[in-house]
Steps between C-alpha positions, in 0.01 A plus 500: 500500500662828385438805721520766226201723566365742764837619613529836684807708572578774756807654666571599861789668672720210636403386845213747558222236494482163669546227233227276641258795479554538127514128445168448675208378292296779644737779390338733249686505169214638294687816406829328420636495140402217274820310412602238243665178609751413363629861493677751720430815693656745248286369211189526710583853599562598139177341388306680776682831414639527854852537356611621157661248266846438651646462153415857400769757573619486859178352638691202637651738756155642588365159598787390723258545795343169397806316643449654840140389567349186640281344232206270556312274262166345595253277321183311589423160345249226548588146617260213457567265793718322752776268371475131568733335751769410248472822306724801524466859374795722426518867427761552233656839406715464187655841572493748787712815471664494757460530878148364540285384781200283412166492694198280449181590682701714744759234580865558411618205287866604467752733340702499182817682402577389146341638182668245273325177599157366598366470855242250630295498819301210641144623553336170565222556761538880484257571217142580579194388321387800295696825503868512590736801520862485392730790582863560417716769658819626332757683708721768344793329342762701693361441847598130556857570387559846644728372776694249283869544412527656152846652497652259256502494125171516315421650160208744521268514808644308797166394656484233229788308664255361756175516297417196288324701234567590137822708529398716205213640715768703682620652169760386250698663222213445260193558718362719779458417869142393538484269805179312431269343763199275475357163406680460171403144400192283536335400828336151528317286744618146438288214639644150497411161645741247650791603280599731217778530236736768618756486219561319166846499359551344155842484338672327210748257650652388170447499122683220321452246225172651389349479851450751779493421871269736686493510881203656678528570866185588693477619856193435706373670819280288723250609764596386854357158576458398134686169492336326199702425189475758219555454127656740257411450133713692262466521120694674224303566183602639166602426147195274474616279781477467875710325761396461858615361833404497864651496846352393832580702809464337840490700824825357623676628193474857618828688533627837614762630260792717584317789337235468771234388262249288688380322188502145371685451180436260214664452171366359174742430212384494135676382190377690196578344165592734214424815703429835344765722666451856621722743312550870508289641225800580277620141503171316474161462663459569868281190532311457823342185641210517749582363843206398714519389864210359705514417872248235613406352833464132588146496356619644164351847563693790347634727772700737287614564146783694343565559129755697312709494178835335485776485237742220459848652462857468622705807579860514629759776539813415307805662656784345302538472119652183351802719410554562872380866480247627760140523406175621658265339254149356557450170317131430432413145398861456397520814293724792593279803538597858450284675760344809336285718722468761766457568871149521639405749768152526655245603242372787704590701811166385628547131452179386661287711266678371184266287288595165357453643154806724549711196562369319192563803278856553618593138478360461154699806393808336646434185301425697182842674537681164483572479871531159656594587863394750755666570832273577797712753678566483877358839604141423399279198586482130439267563212132423478408159362373662185858589415631140525191347330552728206869434479419130493250553224715739291829315525694747713760379751521675837807593697352544854664708765417479866395837628821635638652798321789743550517496878627313804229302683492416874576129488614529861140559616303179580155650438608649170647167391185313598305734277747457215490123536126495486515727188749281320313179571169646375664655187674178404189282562280739297729550197681169463209348303546737202680371194640840411701530818859443402713634782481634855732778605560610859531875459569795269849651507554468878818282494648710217422842644589395858861413389531829299369716789708319761814544289422869481454521883135594477389169664660377826244234604493131416294389194167497692261282305763251388327224703186557295628438145809289580348275764127517555370521142731220367402283796128553419549448128686175563188370667219674313634547140829306482541480124451870418805715429599735778741795512558683828515845346512689169757586380715228655825318434860559409777722624233774537132405536442701183785330308444438133671161486295310763133494583262773398550871480327838537653739244467843649813632335254631239273766656645499854863528381638221724858429415547129421658260546609512865597235752413449865669760714556749211332844511168522327521793254256682284566693180200720448599649167396473136744213456435341839122457459498431125318192370810431291640347818273198455749377234769455768280272706583128481241397761358148521149631566382861531184519702496874573595772253327793338450873467223750547258627241202732524155359520274571203366856478141392582604319816699791633254770401216340692682524833692825480311809622399767246782735414772261614522279190822637356863401478684516831208612706494400865205266439684329209804462729274348769413216259864381520572337835860417415789690653742694285254602233797608287570131406215509251622828357850363463374189327301706251787748458721214383252356250218743393629828642330689786126561436378859476136450583247244623432354158869437446542358850219244441651398161866514592464307824288234331741474204806476734336229716386299197829521312699442819309185590529380143873556505544305834269212427629435155848488649384250773319285247798478268697347796264207553539261679776671702254776568168332544256758627392863471226615735436879461433720791193544486184388317229707667423802713295531826416869443532764221867582531822519306683172546679209347170337393420370149125546556372804676231525770225557241590170332638692208823341377808719467728487194721243676210253513453517124879460454482195735265323260785499256810462720338210692374325187588128498708559182675835486759661270725765641809705425800544734666828407697798635553818302780459239531128570371199306138394515446137606165348408357241741206272511370357833270197492325404819281239332552125518529468123755637259434825303568510128439836338654784301584819687490819296712791618408842356685824536261790418547877514241704696371629163447148372802415282606143534878505560554127521315169531651180623339154510639264763408128514373405844549156649489510879447194715246449783565717804801668349646849456720536194686783330403496132715763342723802565540816292731792525303819567663680212425213263129505581466876482636519142581867542182592687527692823470278814269758662250493213418129445301225664588131489211258492505122548213308344396137477420378148299216644330694776683311778600801708385858537667793318771674698624857430835645599674835478877532483514797737317613811170675445635841597762470223262402215387742230128423447327702233141609573253218414141540391255237630163424341252325715185297425260393770229239512281501817319188373814296456679668793801571286732793424717493187810722486713585199819704496673682218840484677629287782276573797679427832299377796149525360274540799124443534422718800196334654272720727338219694596209718542136410550533123768285340633519146626229268809728483596843622812714531630351178720631213340535157719500196439746211203414278389216733167459680406317811153412626466489878221306664372617834316317777358592840604272778149510649321491168397863518466754224817656354492873404691453177454860391654630820832313453778735394762358260848649469870414479794662670586658167155539350132575544193367336329702223226732609193295582704177512 
């Protein structure tokens, strides 16, 4: 029974009213605010117009008072009778944010102090026939930790050291401080008789000789005094077939595990002949079987059921190449995988109010961009189930962090560690059933940054928290998810935790100007200059796996304009600067200065920052992909935004992709042609093939002036084996130019057989190119939802500027060669109308004809 309706919300000054008075069934809540559950306080106050939208201007500062109040939720619900003797009723909160006390019919049931996991209360015998009153009190997040030690290292707000809550709620370098509070996930009454299924854990034990061995562990909770034997019936159905098995659980088989789980465990093993394997979408079909579990009593009556999808697949982390060189390469079903993807942050600052549809849209956009892996970053949440279900369905692997980010944590405190232990157990047991889950990681950047900061003398304490990710979590995983890959931290390994020759790496030389490489004990230096932050530094990186790297770009004009107060939407206004939560804003300016030149106005900033991000990511990822398998992953920081800001994201808060997203569709393509070139040096032409079959094709290289004169055409035979990167040809720059100026030509790679997308290169940085003015002609069809663009000269970075949310193009931010046309198809992610006529079309060096 879901308790989703009739919720009321009100605030009080902390400690001014007796809790049992407000929790009493007789307390009058008639004039309280109507609230949505799941949801949060801020979203309710915005909906009721008690506070202004925190995303507009500086309104997030104006609503900081919300954090200082005591908040109460109340609801009334009907219950239809008393439970039988062998029947139990539990009250389950999937998410309480954060310091909550729960009351039923005026009785205090207990307290919680962890936003990140579920909380259950036994209410057997406490429910009344007819109306019942449930109340939840939330204390201000700072009060329970106000007397705690917080003098040691922590990035951003130090309260979060002690608070098991999404760290990004306290502010990060891409989002504002908005410390949420409320019932952020579903609330249920769960009635069960004799026994129930508490966890189901399927996994692929082996795939060999055309057969798969699937093990299914089920954990059963019994009511006290229930001694009869129980039967588990488990079936796996799919591909037109079904296999089944059963296990009998006797009362004397009950055990208490070292994880303090008072459940009985049973295992059923299946052998599946000729299984359909689950693949990432770029390598095959993410095929899912249906797993069904039924728990029956001695008379054959069904006590409980559980069903979910399950994919048969094997995944290992390969850390040594047959040549002896180090690797960090995921091998899926025996195939070396190049991990292409991005980092995932919470989809909204108000996570509880975020609808499932937002998850589906973002994940489908990730799939459509050719991504095959997402990393759930450690400063957010263990994501909602919709995230993992969709990743299973879409064929997206998940790198899963535990929620410890950029701080020391009090592992010396017994109460804190008990809370963390409970969190880790619950997170593992909830998520281990998902096929997409490839790797667990203990924390984000703590081991790496601790050593840097300690070397610099800015940290003098021990590595508080080490017991969590080096002892507790591995101990729990050994028992609860023993076969899954685990890394204690990211980055981690080598003579510096961010070394390029061992483990995985975060490349923050680009953007942050970190001077690399360094070794343990050496000073950590930064070079914040045009050269120091340049994306050209990616080419120096010989990392095994890069799972954080990127650079800022503006959000789309429509997304920014909606949230910046009137009169403040101009270049370098205070409100525009407030959209950027990173420190040293000059880094973005230096990056643009080196590639596009410094923007003069808002229009140039939007275009130049997007162009620099897109070209920079293309430069880095093509370099990484050409190194496969010795570099085996590129996860961009970051896919999405939680608010309408300026950040590293590929898709802005309004679900409008930036230029880098459209570039990603090409640089993440399973088969991709690229050029490795420095000014004045030879051009090396490469083809990367991530498929399991060979690619035979003809690559056509064209050198074309900006006015349209073809300087040179080369045809190159392509024969590249499965899962291979190969250099196809090399040309001297002077030879290809044939007397043309290097700052006045474009080089295009095309596939004669349509095996890979076109790729366009320029032989000099954008700021050094001499583009002539281009004239664009535009034809629109509202009926077909298309826009066709034609250019008389080369049009650089043709942009469809879309004045509404959730509209995606078949292509955008593209280059159009002289005399060529391109028809762009548009779609609305929610199926809504698209205002075709309102879309402005232009290029950096050209505008559309009047009326176009």
